[in-house]
N, CA, C and O atoms as CSV, one atom per row, in Angstrom:
chain,resi,resn,atom,element,x,y,z
A,1,MET,N,N,-15.149,1.960,-1.908
A,1,MET,CA,C,-14.176,2.783,-1.356
A,1,MET,C,C,-13.296,1.814,-0.390
A,1,MET,O,O,-12.125,2.107,-0.150
A,2,LEU,N,N,-13.833,0.785,0.091
A,2,LEU,CA,C,-13.194,-0.124,0.999
A,2,LEU,C,C,-12.016,-0.790,0.328
A,2,LEU,O,O,-10.996,-1.050,0.966
A,3,TRP,N,N,-12.148,-1.064,-0.942
A,3,TRP,CA,C,-11.033,-1.759,-1.674
A,3,TRP,C,C,-9.875,-0.846,-1.807
A,3,TRP,O,O,-8.748,-1.341,-1.813
A,4,THR,N,N,-10.028,0.404,-1.912
A,4,THR,CA,C,-8.961,1.399,-1.949
A,4,THR,C,C,-8.138,1.398,-0.649
A,4,THR,O,O,-6.909,1.335,-0.655
A,5,ALA,N,N,-8.906,1.473,0.496
A,5,ALA,CA,C,-8.166,1.471,1.748
A,5,ALA,C,C,-7.564,0.193,2.068
A,5,ALA,O,O,-6.557,0.203,2.776
A,6,PHE,N,N,-8.064,-0.974,1.624
A,6,PHE,CA,C,-7.444,-2.319,1.832
A,6,PHE,C,C,-6.229,-2.424,1.030
A,6,PHE,O,O,-5.212,-2.862,1.568
A,7,LEU,N,N,-6.219,-2.063,-0.227
A,7,LEU,CA,C,-5.020,-2.099,-1.134
A,7,LEU,C,C,-3.964,-1.144,-0.654
A,7,LEU,O,O,-2.776,-1.462,-0.707
A,8,ALA,N,N,-4.375,0.054,-0.172
A,8,ALA,CA,C,-3.319,0.971,0.293
A,8,ALA,C,C,-2.621,0.516,1.556
A,8,ALA,O,O,-1.404,0.624,1.708
A,9,ALA,N,N,-3.491,-0.029,2.508
A,9,ALA,CA,C,-2.887,-0.631,3.696
A,9,ALA,C,C,-1.904,-1.774,3.402
A,9,ALA,O,O,-0.861,-1.892,4.045
A,10,ILE,N,N,-2.240,-2.566,2.470
A,10,ILE,CA,C,-1.356,-3.689,2.112
A,10,ILE,C,C,-0.044,-3.176,1.588
A,10,ILE,O,O,1.035,-3.600,2.001
A,11,VAL,N,N,-0.176,-2.211,0.627
A,11,VAL,CA,C,1.049,-1.532,0.046
A,11,VAL,C,C,1.927,-0.839,1.129
A,11,VAL,O,O,3.154,-0.937,1.133
A,12,ILE,N,N,1.261,-0.179,1.986
A,12,ILE,CA,C,2.066,0.455,3.095
A,12,ILE,C,C,2.674,-0.515,4.031
A,12,ILE,O,O,3.768,-0.262,4.533
A,13,LEU,N,N,1.997,-1.682,4.318
A,13,LEU,CA,C,2.583,-2.700,5.126
A,13,LEU,C,C,3.837,-3.237,4.449
A,13,LEU,O,O,4.894,-3.325,5.074
A,14,ILE,N,N,3.727,-3.582,3.229
A,14,ILE,CA,C,4.858,-4.175,2.436
A,14,ILE,C,C,6.020,-3.220,2.392
A,14,ILE,O,O,7.163,-3.605,2.641
A,15,ILE,N,N,5.733,-1.979,2.077
A,15,ILE,CA,C,6.787,-1.043,2.072
A,15,ILE,C,C,7.456,-0.849,3.419
A,15,ILE,O,O,8.675,-0.687,3.488
A,16,GLY,N,N,6.738,-0.863,4.403
A,16,GLY,CA,C,7.194,-0.713,5.851
A,16,GLY,C,C,8.077,-1.890,6.219
A,16,GLY,O,O,9.136,-1.746,6.830
A,17,LEU,N,N,7.574,-3.112,5.805
A,17,LEU,CA,C,8.387,-4.317,6.157
A,17,LEU,C,C,9.661,-4.444,5.357
A,17,LEU,O,O,10.669,-4.943,5.858
A,18,CYS,N,N,9.623,-4.012,4.161
A,18,CYS,CA,C,10.796,-4.146,3.262
A,18,CYS,C,C,11.815,-3.055,3.465
A,18,CYS,O,O,13.020,-3.302,3.517
A,19,PHE,N,N,11.275,-1.753,3.587
A,19,PHE,CA,C,12.253,-0.659,3.491
A,19,PHE,C,C,12.207,0.132,4.867
A,19,PHE,O,O,12.907,1.136,5.003
A,20,GLY,N,N,11.461,-0.277,5.790
A,20,GLY,CA,C,11.325,0.556,7.026
A,20,GLY,C,C,12.585,0.422,7.860
A,20,GLY,O,O,13.224,-0.628,7.918
A,21,LYS,N,N,12.930,1.599,8.542
A,21,LYS,CA,C,14.117,1.636,9.435
A,21,LYS,C,C,13.596,2.081,10.707
A,21,LYS,O,O,12.643,2.859,10.751
A,22,LEU,N,N,14.202,1.602,11.821
A,22,LEU,CA,C,13.832,1.946,13.179
A,22,LEU,C,C,14.441,3.369,13.439
A,22,LEU,O,O,15.632,3.497,13.720
A,23,ILE,N,N,13.602,4.408,13.339
A,23,ILE,CA,C,14.031,5.862,13.516
A,23,ILE,C,C,13.659,6.264,14.945
A,23,ILE,O,O,14.445,6.933,15.616
A,24,GLU,N,N,12.533,5.886,15.398
A,24,GLU,CA,C,11.987,6.256,16.688
A,24,GLU,C,C,12.727,5.524,17.759
A,24,GLU,O,O,13.305,4.474,17.482
A,25,PRO,N,N,12.744,6.052,19.049
A,25,PRO,CA,C,13.474,5.335,20.155
A,25,PRO,C,C,12.980,4.004,20.521
A,25,PRO,O,O,13.759,3.176,20.992
A,26,THR,N,N,11.675,3.728,20.328
A,26,THR,CA,C,11.116,2.415,20.673
A,26,THR,C,C,10.318,1.924,19.533
A,26,THR,O,O,9.859,2.679,18.677
A,27,LEU,N,N,10.151,0.558,19.539
A,27,LEU,CA,C,9.439,-0.113,18.524
A,27,LEU,C,C,7.918,0.282,18.498
A,27,LEU,O,O,7.295,0.345,17.438
A,28,GLU,N,N,7.370,0.537,19.694
A,28,GLU,CA,C,5.981,0.938,19.825
A,28,GLU,C,C,5.748,2.323,19.087
A,28,GLU,O,O,4.765,2.500,18.367
A,29,LEU,N,N,6.691,3.271,19.305
A,29,LEU,CA,C,6.556,4.544,18.655
A,29,LEU,C,C,6.695,4.390,17.144
A,29,LEU,O,O,5.989,5.067,16.397
A,30,GLU,N,N,7.582,3.523,16.679
A,30,GLU,CA,C,7.736,3.292,15.282
A,30,GLU,C,C,6.479,2.689,14.599
A,30,GLU,O,O,6.095,3.072,13.494
A,31,ILE,N,N,5.866,1.729,15.320
A,31,ILE,CA,C,4.670,1.108,14.769
A,31,ILE,C,C,3.485,2.197,14.803
A,31,ILE,O,O,2.659,2.256,13.893
A,32,ALA,N,N,3.464,2.974,15.814
A,32,ALA,CA,C,2.373,4.024,15.912
A,32,ALA,C,C,2.584,5.048,14.766
A,32,ALA,O,O,1.622,5.530,14.168
A,33,LYS,N,N,3.932,5.380,14.461
A,33,LYS,CA,C,4.144,6.309,13.420
A,33,LYS,C,C,3.681,5.772,12.029
A,33,LYS,O,O,3.105,6.502,11.222
A,34,TRP,N,N,3.964,4.457,11.789
A,34,TRP,CA,C,3.439,3.816,10.570
A,34,TRP,C,C,2.005,3.729,10.518
A,34,TRP,O,O,1.423,3.888,9.445
A,35,VAL,N,N,1.356,3.478,11.634
A,35,VAL,CA,C,-0.193,3.414,11.605
A,35,VAL,C,C,-0.733,4.770,11.220
A,35,VAL,O,O,-1.546,4.889,10.303
A,36,VAL,N,N,-0.261,5.842,11.953
A,36,VAL,CA,C,-0.874,7.155,11.680
A,36,VAL,C,C,-0.462,7.515,10.283
A,36,VAL,O,O,-1.342,8.027,9.592
A,37,MET,N,N,0.648,7.349,9.779
A,37,MET,CA,C,1.067,7.694,8.381
A,37,MET,C,C,0.234,6.885,7.412
A,37,MET,O,O,-0.163,7.404,6.369
A,38,GLY,N,N,-0.051,5.603,7.730
A,38,GLY,CA,C,-0.935,4.806,6.808
A,38,GLY,C,C,-2.302,5.427,6.776
A,38,GLY,O,O,-2.865,5.623,5.698
A,39,LEU,N,N,-2.880,5.759,7.983
A,39,LEU,CA,C,-4.271,6.353,7.968
A,39,LEU,C,C,-4.352,7.683,7.228
A,39,LEU,O,O,-5.346,7.992,6.570
A,40,VAL,N,N,-3.271,8.468,7.353
A,40,VAL,CA,C,-3.220,9.752,6.535
A,40,VAL,C,C,-3.151,9.448,4.995
A,40,VAL,O,O,-3.839,10.086,4.199
A,41,ILE,N,N,-2.390,8.561,4.651
A,41,ILE,CA,C,-2.267,8.285,3.213
A,41,ILE,C,C,-3.526,7.583,2.724
A,41,ILE,O,O,-3.926,7.857,1.592
A,42,ILE,N,N,-4.174,6.723,3.454
A,42,ILE,CA,C,-5.439,6.147,3.090
A,42,ILE,C,C,-6.453,7.184,2.997
A,42,ILE,O,O,-7.206,7.173,2.023
A,43,GLY,N,N,-6.575,8.163,3.978
A,43,GLY,CA,C,-7.503,9.282,3.876
A,43,GLY,C,C,-7.307,10.145,2.620
A,43,GLY,O,O,-8.295,10.574,2.023
A,44,ILE,N,N,-6.046,10.413,2.199
A,44,ILE,CA,C,-5.788,11.271,1.032
A,44,ILE,C,C,-6.243,10.457,-0.242
A,44,ILE,O,O,-6.855,11.018,-1.150
A,45,LEU,N,N,-5.938,9.178,-0.277
A,45,LEU,CA,C,-6.363,8.328,-1.456
A,45,LEU,C,C,-7.847,8.251,-1.514
A,45,LEU,O,O,-8.414,8.321,-2.604
A,46,GLU,N,N,-8.539,8.105,-0.352
A,46,GLU,CA,C,-10.002,8.043,-0.408
A,46,GLU,C,C,-10.556,9.317,-0.900
A,46,GLU,O,O,-11.496,9.326,-1.695
A,47,GLY,N,N,-9.977,10.447,-0.434
A,47,GLY,CA,C,-10.486,11.791,-0.877
A,47,GLY,C,C,-10.286,11.916,-2.412
A,47,GLY,O,O,-11.199,12.336,-3.123
A,48,PHE,N,N,-9.115,11.559,-2.898
A,48,PHE,CA,C,-8.906,11.672,-4.371
A,48,PHE,C,C,-9.840,10.813,-5.217
A,48,PHE,O,O,-10.436,11.260,-6.197
A,49,ILE,N,N,-9.934,9.552,-4.787
A,49,ILE,CA,C,-10.726,8.649,-5.514
A,49,ILE,C,C,-12.257,8.986,-5.309
A,49,ILE,O,O,-13.047,8.841,-6.241
A,50,GLY,N,N,-12.635,9.415,-4.133
A,50,GLY,CA,C,-14.036,9.689,-3.920
A,50,GLY,C,C,-14.512,10.914,-4.687
A,50,GLY,O,O,-15.623,10.918,-5.217
A,51,MET,N,N,-13.741,11.882,-4.748
A,51,MET,CA,C,-14.113,13.122,-5.440
A,51,MET,C,C,-13.826,13.036,-6.890
A,51,MET,O,O,-14.635,13.511,-7.687
A,52,GLY,N,N,-12.716,12.457,-7.301
A,52,GLY,CA,C,-12.321,12.403,-8.674
A,52,GLY,C,C,-13.133,11.217,-9.476
A,52,GLY,O,O,-13.927,11.484,-10.378
A,53,VAL,N,N,-12.881,10.058,-9.103
A,53,VAL,CA,C,-13.434,8.921,-9.844
A,53,VAL,C,C,-14.901,8.859,-9.522
A,53,VAL,O,O,-15.641,8.545,-10.454
A,54,GLY,N,N,-15.425,9.104,-8.376
A,54,GLY,CA,C,-16.762,9.082,-8.003
A,54,GLY,C,C,-17.555,10.141,-8.750
A,54,GLY,O,O,-18.668,9.879,-9.205
A,55,GLY,N,N,-16.984,11.348,-8.881
A,55,GLY,CA,C,-17.565,12.423,-9.667
A,55,GLY,C,C,-17.712,12.141,-11.128
A,55,GLY,O,O,-18.705,12.496,-11.762
A,56,ILE,N,N,-16.676,11.480,-11.662
A,56,ILE,CA,C,-16.750,11.204,-13.059
A,56,ILE,C,C,-17.750,10.072,-13.356
A,56,ILE,O,O,-18.504,10.142,-14.327
A,57,ILE,N,N,-17.745,9.037,-12.516
A,57,ILE,CA,C,-18.777,8.024,-12.642
A,57,ILE,C,C,-20.204,8.536,-12.539
A,57,ILE,O,O,-21.075,8.129,-13.308
A,58,TYR,N,N,-20.443,9.450,-11.565
A,58,TYR,CA,C,-21.716,9.998,-11.331
A,58,TYR,C,C,-22.103,10.774,-12.565
A,58,TYR,O,O,-23.246,10.641,-13.001
A,59,HIS,N,N,-21.219,11.597,-13.181
A,59,HIS,CA,C,-21.539,12.443,-14.289
A,59,HIS,C,C,-21.805,11.697,-15.489
A,59,HIS,O,O,-22.795,11.968,-16.169
A,60,PHE,N,N,-21.007,10.780,-15.807
A,60,PHE,CA,C,-21.134,9.980,-17.126
A,60,PHE,C,C,-22.163,8.881,-17.038
A,60,PHE,O,O,-22.730,8.543,-18.077
A,61,TRP,N,N,-22.460,8.287,-15.890
A,61,TRP,CA,C,-23.385,7.183,-15.777
A,61,TRP,C,C,-24.712,7.716,-15.313
A,61,TRP,O,O,-25.704,7.541,-16.021
A,62,TYR,N,N,-24.793,8.371,-14.142
A,62,TYR,CA,C,-26.136,8.675,-13.562
A,62,TYR,C,C,-26.754,9.763,-14.158
A,62,TYR,O,O,-27.924,9.680,-14.532
A,63,GLU,N,N,-25.998,10.931,-14.309
A,63,GLU,CA,C,-26.655,12.117,-14.847
A,63,GLU,C,C,-27.075,11.967,-16.298
A,63,GLU,O,O,-28.143,12.452,-16.672
A,64,LYS,N,N,-26.296,11.331,-17.107
A,64,LYS,CA,C,-26.724,11.164,-18.532
A,64,LYS,C,C,-27.985,10.269,-18.674
A,64,LYS,O,O,-28.813,10.435,-19.569
A,65,ARG,N,N,-28.065,9.304,-17.717
A,65,ARG,CA,C,-29.196,8.415,-17.836
A,65,ARG,C,C,-30.472,9.078,-17.330
A,65,ARG,O,O,-31.564,8.634,-17.685
A,66,ASN,N,N,-30.377,10.089,-16.542
A,66,ASN,CA,C,-31.506,10.758,-16.018
A,66,ASN,C,C,-31.894,12.051,-16.718
A,66,ASN,O,O,-32.863,12.709,-16.338
A,67,ARG,N,N,-31.202,12.375,-17.649
A,67,ARG,CA,C,-31.566,13.591,-18.519
A,67,ARG,C,C,-32.629,13.394,-19.466
A,67,ARG,O,O,-33.168,14.374,-19.980
A,68,LYS,N,N,-33.002,12.155,-19.761
A,68,LYS,CA,C,-34.079,11.889,-20.810
A,68,LYS,C,C,-35.358,12.279,-20.274
A,68,LYS,O,O,-36.377,12.152,-20.953
């Protein structure tokens, strides 16, 4: 799951550097906004991949092997 968070953080960083605009009154608030937004996006991705892909791998690999 660490690779998902790492890749998502890199993508968010690249998007922020290329397309980010200064909307907040100070640069510190803008950086804090991007950090919080990145953590939320990483959390959502971790949830989807952990439940979806992890469940599929568990079902097709571990359960089928232990049914015998």
